[in-house]
DRENVO-45878 format. One line per 10 residues: number of its first residue (from 1); their letters; for each residue y, z, x of C-alpha. Coordinates in nm, 2 decimals. Example, Ala and Ser with C-alpha at 12.3 -4.5 7.8 and 13.67 -1.06 7.14 Angstrom:
BEGIN
1> as> -0.45/0.78/1.23; -0.11/0.71/1.37
This chain:
BEGIN
1> mgksrdiell> 0.48/-1.81/0.32; 0.21/-1.79/0.58; -0.06/-1.53/0.62; -0.03/-1.20/0.44; -0.27/-1.02/0.68; -0.29/-1.02/1.05; -0.58/-0.80/1.18; -0.67/-0.71/1.54; -0.98/-0.51/1.62; -0.94/-0.35/1.96
11> agqarraarn> -1.24/-0.12/2.02; -1.52/-0.38/2.04; -1.61/-0.39/1.67; -1.83/-0.68/1.58; -1.72/-0.77/1.23; -2.01/-0.84/0.99; -2.26/-0.79/1.27; -2.36/-0.44/1.15; -2.61/-0.42/0.87; -2.42/-0.14/0.69
21> lktraasrap> -2.73/-0.04/0.49; -2.67/0.33/0.47; -2.38/0.57/0.44; -2.41/0.93/0.56; -2.61/1.16/0.33; -2.45/1.49/0.24; -2.74/1.68/0.40; -2.70/1.53/0.74; -2.42/1.63/0.97; -2.22/1.35/1.13
31> rrrgtplstd> -2.30/1.27/1.49; -2.11/1.48/1.74; -1.85/1.32/1.96; -1.74/1.61/2.17; -1.38/1.73/2.16; -1.09/1.52/2.05; -0.86/1.41/2.33; -0.57/1.50/2.11; -0.50/1.62/1.75; -0.13/1.59/1.79
41> prelfigeys> 0.00/1.28/1.59; 0.31/1.26/1.82; 0.11/1.26/2.14; -0.13/0.99/2.01; 0.16/0.78/1.89; 0.35/0.80/2.22; 0.04/0.74/2.42; -0.04/0.41/2.25; 0.31/0.30/2.16; 0.33/0.03/2.43
51> rfaarcrsai> 0.02/-0.14/2.28; 0.17/-0.19/1.93; 0.55/-0.18/1.97; 0.59/-0.55/2.05; 0.36/-0.64/1.75; 0.59/-0.44/1.52; 0.91/-0.55/1.68; 0.83/-0.92/1.62; 0.82/-0.87/1.24; 1.15/-0.97/1.08
61> epglaivaid> 1.02/-0.98/0.72; 0.93/-0.68/0.50; 0.58/-0.56/0.57; 0.36/-0.27/0.67; 0.19/-0.20/1.00; -0.14/0.00/0.99; -0.21/0.15/1.33; -0.55/0.33/1.37; -0.59/0.55/1.68; -0.92/0.72/1.76
71> rftgkmsafm> -0.85/1.09/1.81; -1.14/1.13/2.04; -1.05/0.86/2.28; -0.68/0.84/2.23; -0.70/0.46/2.21; -0.59/0.23/1.94; -0.90/0.10/1.75; -0.73/-0.15/1.51; -0.39/-0.29/1.43; -0.31/-0.46/1.10
81> klraqpgelv> 0.01/-0.62/0.98; 0.05/-0.66/0.61; 0.33/-0.90/0.51; 0.48/-0.81/0.17; 0.51/-1.11/-0.07; 0.73/-1.18/-0.37; 0.51/-1.18/-0.68; 0.20/-1.09/-0.50; 0.02/-0.75/-0.44; -0.10/-0.74/-0.08
91> tavvgrhgct> -0.39/-0.51/0.00; -0.60/-0.38/0.29; -0.92/-0.17/0.29; -0.99/0.08/0.57; -1.36/0.17/0.64; -1.68/0.16/0.83; -1.82/-0.16/0.67; -1.78/-0.49/0.85; -1.62/-0.65/0.55; -1.33/-0.41/0.54
101> dvyldgsdrl> -0.99/-0.51/0.69; -0.93/-0.22/0.92; -1.29/-0.20/1.04; -1.35/0.13/1.22; -1.71/0.18/1.33; -1.66/0.47/1.58; -1.73/0.76/1.34; -1.99/0.80/1.07; -1.76/1.06/0.91; -1.57/0.76/0.77
111> slrhllvavd> -1.71/0.61/0.45; -1.81/0.24/0.44; -1.51/0.18/0.22; -1.28/0.47/0.27; -0.91/0.39/0.18; -0.72/0.12/0.00; -0.36/0.04/0.10; -0.17/-0.17/-0.16; 0.18/-0.30/-0.09; 0.39/-0.38/-0.40
121> pvtewrpgse> 0.55/-0.72/-0.44; 0.90/-0.73/-0.29; 1.19/-0.84/-0.50; 1.41/-0.94/-0.20; 1.31/-1.14/0.11; 1.53/-1.00/0.38; 1.51/-0.75/0.67; 1.54/-0.40/0.55; 1.42/-0.46/0.20; 1.28/-0.15/0.04
131> lryrvldlrt> 0.90/-0.13/0.06; 0.67/0.06/-0.17; 0.30/0.10/-0.12; 0.01/0.31/-0.23; -0.27/0.48/-0.03; -0.58/0.56/-0.23; -0.91/0.73/-0.14; -1.20/0.53/-0.28; -1.36/0.85/-0.41; -1.51/0.96/-0.08
141> rsgfrdehgr> -1.62/1.31/0.01; -1.35/1.37/0.27; -1.05/1.18/0.14; -0.76/1.18/0.39; -0.50/1.43/0.52; -0.13/1.43/0.59; 0.00/1.53/0.94; 0.00/1.89/0.84; -0.36/1.90/0.73; -0.30/1.88/0.36
151> elksivcega> -0.59/1.71/0.18; -0.49/1.41/-0.03; -0.66/1.16/-0.25; -0.37/0.93/-0.37; -0.01/0.89/-0.26; 0.28/0.65/-0.34; 0.50/0.59/-0.03; 0.85/0.46/0.03; 0.88/0.48/0.41; 0.64/0.58/0.69
161> aileaadyql> 0.33/0.79/0.64; 0.12/0.96/0.91; -0.23/1.03/0.79; -0.57/1.14/0.92; -0.90/0.99/0.79; -1.22/1.12/0.95; -1.18/1.09/1.33; -0.88/0.85/1.31; -0.51/0.90/1.31; -0.34/0.64/1.09
171> yllplgdptd> 0.02/0.54/1.11; 0.16/0.34/0.82; 0.49/0.20/0.94; 0.73/-0.03/0.75; 0.83/-0.35/0.93; 1.12/-0.58/0.91; 1.39/-0.42/1.13; 1.33/-0.48/1.50; 1.58/-0.20/1.59; 1.32/0.05/1.46
181> wpatgddawd> 1.12/-0.01/1.78; 1.30/0.10/2.09; 1.17/0.08/2.45; 1.01/0.42/2.47; 0.76/0.60/2.25; 0.96/0.92/2.25; 1.26/0.73/2.11; 1.05/0.55/1.86; 0.89/0.87/1.73; 1.24/1.01/1.68
191> cipervyfde> 1.33/0.70/1.47; 1.05/0.77/1.22; 1.21/0.92/0.91; 1.12/1.27/0.80; 0.83/1.27/0.55; 0.93/1.44/0.23; 0.65/1.50/-0.02; 0.67/1.53/-0.40; 0.39/1.64/-0.62; 0.38/1.45/-0.95
201> qtalaegtrp> 0.19/1.72/-1.13; 0.44/1.99/-1.02; 0.75/1.78/-1.09; 0.64/1.68/-1.44; 0.51/1.97/-1.64; 0.33/1.74/-1.88; 0.15/1.56/-1.58; 0.16/1.19/-1.56; 0.42/1.04/-1.79; 0.26/0.82/-2.06
211> vemkrpkrkl> 0.35/0.46/-2.00; 0.37/0.20/-2.28; 0.18/-0.12/-2.18; 0.17/-0.43/-2.39; -0.01/-0.76/-2.33; 0.25/-1.02/-2.42; 0.50/-0.93/-2.14; 0.49/-0.79/-1.79; 0.67/-0.48/-1.88; 0.87/-0.32/-1.60
221> leplldlpsg> 0.75/0.03/-1.57; 0.98/0.32/-1.49; 0.91/0.52/-1.17; 0.73/0.85/-1.20; 1.01/1.04/-1.02; 1.38/1.00/-0.95; 1.35/1.04/-0.57; 1.65/1.11/-0.34; 1.78/0.83/-0.12; 1.86/0.85/0.25
231> rtsritvvsp> 1.68/0.84/0.58; 1.36/0.99/0.46; 1.01/0.87/0.38; 0.95/0.96/0.02; 0.58/1.03/-0.05; 0.46/1.11/-0.40; 0.12/1.28/-0.44; -0.04/1.13/-0.75; -0.37/1.19/-0.93; -0.68/1.03/-0.77
241> ptsvseslve> -0.90/0.77/-0.94; -1.06/0.88/-1.27; -1.40/1.05/-1.19; -1.72/0.95/-1.36; -1.72/1.27/-1.56; -1.37/1.20/-1.71; -1.29/0.99/-2.02; -1.10/0.67/-1.95; -0.90/0.74/-2.27; -0.74/1.08/-2.26
251> ggedpiaqlv> -0.68/1.30/-2.57; -0.40/1.17/-2.78; -0.40/0.82/-2.62; -0.50/0.50/-2.78; -0.70/0.26/-2.57; -0.48/-0.03/-2.44; -0.76/-0.25/-2.31; -1.14/-0.30/-2.27; -1.35/-0.36/-1.97; -1.66/-0.55/-2.06
261> vngldgrkti> -1.92/-0.53/-1.78; -2.20/-0.78/-1.78; -2.51/-0.75/-1.55; -2.85/-0.90/-1.55; -2.99/-0.59/-1.72; -2.73/-0.54/-1.99; -2.37/-0.52/-2.11; -2.13/-0.23/-2.13; -1.79/-0.21/-2.30; -1.55/0.06/-2.17
271> svgasaldrg> -1.22/0.15/-2.35; -0.94/0.22/-2.10; -0.62/0.42/-2.15; -0.29/0.42/-1.97; -0.36/0.74/-1.78; -0.68/0.61/-1.64; -0.51/0.29/-1.52; -0.24/0.50/-1.34; -0.52/0.67/-1.15; -0.76/0.38/-1.10
281> vllgrysrcn> -1.10/0.27/-1.23; -1.37/0.20/-0.98; -1.66/-0.05/-1.04; -1.97/-0.09/-0.82; -2.33/0.02/-0.77; -2.25/0.37/-0.66; -2.28/0.66/-0.90; -1.93/0.76/-0.80; -1.80/0.45/-0.98; -1.69/0.44/-1.34
291> agatlftetv> -1.92/0.15/-1.43; -2.20/-0.06/-1.29; -2.43/0.20/-1.13; -2.72/0.09/-1.36; -2.60/-0.26/-1.45; -2.51/-0.44/-1.13; -2.75/-0.63/-0.91; -2.78/-0.58/-0.53; -2.53/-0.85/-0.45; -2.25/-0.63/-0.60
301> srvhllvirc> -2.12/-0.38/-0.34; -2.15/0.00/-0.38; -1.78/0.01/-0.43; -1.67/-0.34/-0.53; -1.36/-0.35/-0.75; -1.07/-0.12/-0.84; -0.86/-0.17/-1.15; -0.53/0.01/-1.13; -0.16/0.01/-1.20; 0.05/-0.04/-0.88
311> gdwicaidtg> 0.42/-0.03/-0.95; 0.49/-0.28/-1.22; 0.15/-0.44/-1.20; -0.19/-0.39/-1.35; -0.43/-0.54/-1.10; -0.80/-0.58/-1.01; -0.85/-0.54/-0.64; -1.16/-0.63/-0.44; -1.23/-0.33/-0.21; -1.39/-0.51/0.08
321> srngtrqggs> -1.71/-0.63/-0.10; -1.97/-0.82/0.10; -2.01/-1.10/-0.15; -1.66/-1.11/-0.29; -1.49/-1.13/-0.63; -1.41/-1.46/-0.79; -1.18/-1.59/-1.07; -1.25/-1.94/-1.19; -1.46/-2.01/-0.88; -1.19/-1.90/-0.63
331> eiravlldra> -1.23/-1.59/-0.43; -0.96/-1.33/-0.49; -0.84/-1.01/-0.32; -0.60/-0.89/-0.59; -0.53/-1.05/-0.93; -0.28/-0.95/-1.20; -0.44/-0.86/-1.53; -0.17/-1.01/-1.76; -0.40/-1.18/-2.01; -0.77/-1.20/-2.09
341> trlslgldgd> -0.92/-1.22/-1.74; -1.29/-1.28/-1.64; -1.40/-1.20/-1.28; -1.74/-1.27/-1.12; -1.88/-1.01/-0.88; -2.14/-1.08/-0.62; -2.38/-1.37/-0.64; -2.61/-1.30/-0.93; -2.39/-1.36/-1.24; -2.25/-1.01/-1.27
351> svywdwlq> -1.90/-1.02/-1.43; -1.62/-0.81/-1.56; -1.40/-0.92/-1.85; -1.06/-0.77/-1.91; -0.92/-0.77/-2.27; -0.59/-0.63/-2.37; -0.60/-0.45/-2.71; -0.22/-0.41/-2.76
């Protein structure tokens, strides 16, 4: 089926050349860059449209384009094409670390690993197939915003999304229909469907709907909301990853699985409930992660692995780690947790073992 990811870095970034040793401390202000050339998403889109239109127009299979435009220069810094796959979750990480996919080194307001984009597997392989994807903040200080300045941490999208992360305007644009990309930027902007937002916590009085998950089958999970159809982008605002201060098994829940984390200095067993999986569990050396801050060795990245439910899937996703995540000796980007699964992180023998309890 060919490559799932096509990446173009267009602002002189030297991937993996930077040492990436430090992220910005809270006490230090980011370096000043003057005044943004534009803060208008429409103006930035139209100004750079000719640079990415042909790339988008050439896609005849379902997928997602990620266009990153520097708001201070008005220039496109990166373009990525994610090709959706049957039976496979396709992911991309946006950040300031040289191992991320959409590598943006022009602003230290961006975290080393800032956003994860995960495209659900498609059930049909034809132009115009419905595409569903998730954008998730990797528990950074600043998160991301929508085009109206609303602060967000996690969204599920069906259609286009226009977002802002640090000094970058991000356009997430479904691919597969060449007629969506007319000759002029003005016409193309008018073709982007209206973004309609739904808030999961407002729509459901009880919050996230409990989901039954069982090990023997890949259970098809019902959607959180019954969203309207039509020429709109449907964006659901969902809860962000579980924080380190929150339990991974909420009151009234039974644990559905265990994460067994093994490092050179010890072993930790973590019970995980359905609600935490909906939101996401982060593993890595940073204190903002749910496990590993005192266990993992230096070859494990600060934010290394995310375990989360995406659509009908429970997955472990490597978040752009320097030394990778492996299963059975093979490096993986995303793996379905449908049975007892053991993953190796970094280079020094650190590992995570997933064990279904139900």
